[in-house]
Each structure stands twice: as C-alpha cells, then as structure tokens.
C-alpha positions in Angstrom: 19.5 -49.4 -16.6 19.6 -52.0 -13.9 18.1 -52.6 -10.4 20.5 -53.5 -7.6 19.8 -55.7 -4.6 20.8 -54.1 -1.3 23.9 -56.3 -0.8 25.2 -55.3 -4.2 25.3 -51.7 -3.2 27.0 -52.5 0.1 29.5 -54.9 -1.5 30.3 -52.4 -4.3 31.1 -49.7 -1.6 32.8 -51.8 1.0 33.9 -55.2 -0.5 33.9 -55.0 -4.3 35.9 -58.3 -4.4 32.7 -60.1 -3.5 31.0 -59.0 -6.7 31.1 -61.3 -9.7 32.9 -60.1 -12.9 29.5 -59.9 -14.6 28.0 -57.8 -11.8 31.0 -55.5 -11.9 30.7 -55.0 -15.7 27.0 -54.5 -15.5 27.4 -51.8 -12.8 30.1 -50.0 -14.9 27.9 -50.1 -18.0 24.8 -48.9 -16.2 26.7 -46.2 -14.4 28.1 -44.8 -17.7 24.7 -45.0 -19.4 21.1 -44.8 -18.1 22.0 -45.3 -14.4 21.5 -47.7 -11.6 18.1 -48.0 -9.9 18.3 -48.2 -6.1 15.1 -49.1 -4.4 14.4 -46.8 -1.4 13.7 -49.9 0.7 17.4 -50.7 0.4 18.1 -47.5 2.4 16.0 -48.9 5.3 17.5 -52.3 4.9 21.1 -50.9 5.1 20.2 -48.9 8.2 18.9 -52.0 9.8 22.1 -53.9 9.0 24.2 -51.1 10.5 22.0 -51.0 13.6 22.3 -54.8 14.1 26.0 -54.6 13.7 26.1 -56.7 10.5 27.8 -53.8 8.7 30.6 -51.8 10.3 31.2 -48.3 9.0 34.0 -45.8 9.5 31.4 -43.0 9.3 27.8 -42.4 10.1 25.1 -44.3 8.3 23.8 -41.0 6.7 27.3 -40.0 5.5 27.8 -43.5 4.1 24.6 -43.3 2.1 25.5 -39.8 0.9 28.8 -41.1 -0.4 27.3 -44.1 -2.0 24.8 -42.0 -3.9 27.5 -39.7 -5.1 29.8 -42.6 -6.1 27.7 -43.7 -9.1 24.8 -42.7 -11.3 22.2 -44.0 -8.7 18.6 -43.1 -9.1 16.3 -43.8 -6.2 13.0 -45.6 -6.8 10.2 -45.5 -4.3 7.4 -48.0 -3.8 4.6 -47.3 -6.3 1.1 -48.8 -5.9 2.0 -51.2 -8.8 5.2 -52.3 -7.2 3.5 -52.8 -3.8 0.7 -54.9 -5.3 3.0 -57.0 -7.4 5.3 -57.7 -4.4 2.4 -59.3 -2.6 1.6 -61.5 -5.6 5.0 -62.9 -6.4 5.5 -66.7 -6.0 6.7 -67.9 -2.6 9.8 -69.2 -4.4 11.1 -65.6 -4.5 11.2 -65.8 -0.6 9.2 -64.0 2.1 11.6 -61.2 2.8 9.6 -58.0 2.2 12.6 -56.0 1.0 13.6 -58.7 -1.5 10.0 -58.9 -2.8 9.8 -55.1 -3.3 13.2 -55.1 -5.1 12.1 -58.0 -7.3 8.7 -56.4 -8.0 10.6 -53.2 -8.9 12.7 -55.1 -11.5 9.6 -56.6 -13.0 7.5 -53.4 -13.1 10.4 -51.4 -14.6 11.2 -54.2 -17.0 14.9 -54.1 -16.2 17.4 -56.8 -14.9 18.3 -57.2 -11.2 21.9 -57.6 -10.1 21.8 -60.0 -7.1 23.8 -62.9 -5.6 20.6 -64.1 -3.9 20.1 -67.7 -4.9 16.3 -67.6 -4.6 16.1 -64.5 -6.8 18.5 -65.8 -9.3 16.5 -69.0 -9.6 13.1 -67.3 -10.0 11.7 -67.9 -13.5 9.9 -64.6 -13.5 13.0 -62.4 -13.0 15.9 -61.5 -15.3 18.9 -61.4 -13.0 22.6 -60.8 -13.4 25.2 -62.5 -11.4 
C-alpha cells in the first residue's frame, strides 16, 4: 500500500506522462495489491484547483472524482486525531501547506511510503517517499 499526494492522482488521471517511471510502477503494484491510500483532504484540494481554474476538466468535478475512484484500487483515508496532531508537529522543512502536512502525517501514521514529486516532501528525512 502507498499514499499518494494530490498532484499524483491528478497527473495519473489527466497527464500520466508527468509521472516518473518509479511512480508509475509503484501505482501499478499498489493497485494490483493492497491498494492506494487517497487522503480525503486531496478531494478538497482538487476541488479548489478546479475552482481556481488551475485544472480544466471535460466533466464536472464530482464526475471526475467518481471516475478517478473507479479507475484504481483507491481507498479513502480521513483525518484521524493522530494524523491531525502529527500534522501540527512536523518540521517546518515539510512546508506550511496544511494539505501537504496532513498527507505527510498520514504516510507516517500509516507507516507506508508517499508518492510525490514535491521537493520539500522528498527531502524530508522523516518521510519515505517515492519519485
């Protein structure tokens, strides 16, 4: 099982050529095995990107998410008290973006790697990342 950063889900659905070979292979393996953990905060983050015009869809946001969730063995993960608390205690080197901090904390609490192209997350000593 793996956790995916928001942009990974979007890229996989809309621009898979942006994914590294290692990320693609990890997605395939997780999809065929235990599954891919998608933090619910990514649903909000994606909705905000659509609203701001940073993502252009040929369908509604809700239909896009429905199709994404059907496309792979995604499992939604909410914010637990443990994830919420850890997200506030992470080093500032992670970055100050609340969604990134929740996604990073989810990876740490669940004890599974995070697929991300985010430089700050990839350089964080506390995280196991794939890129």
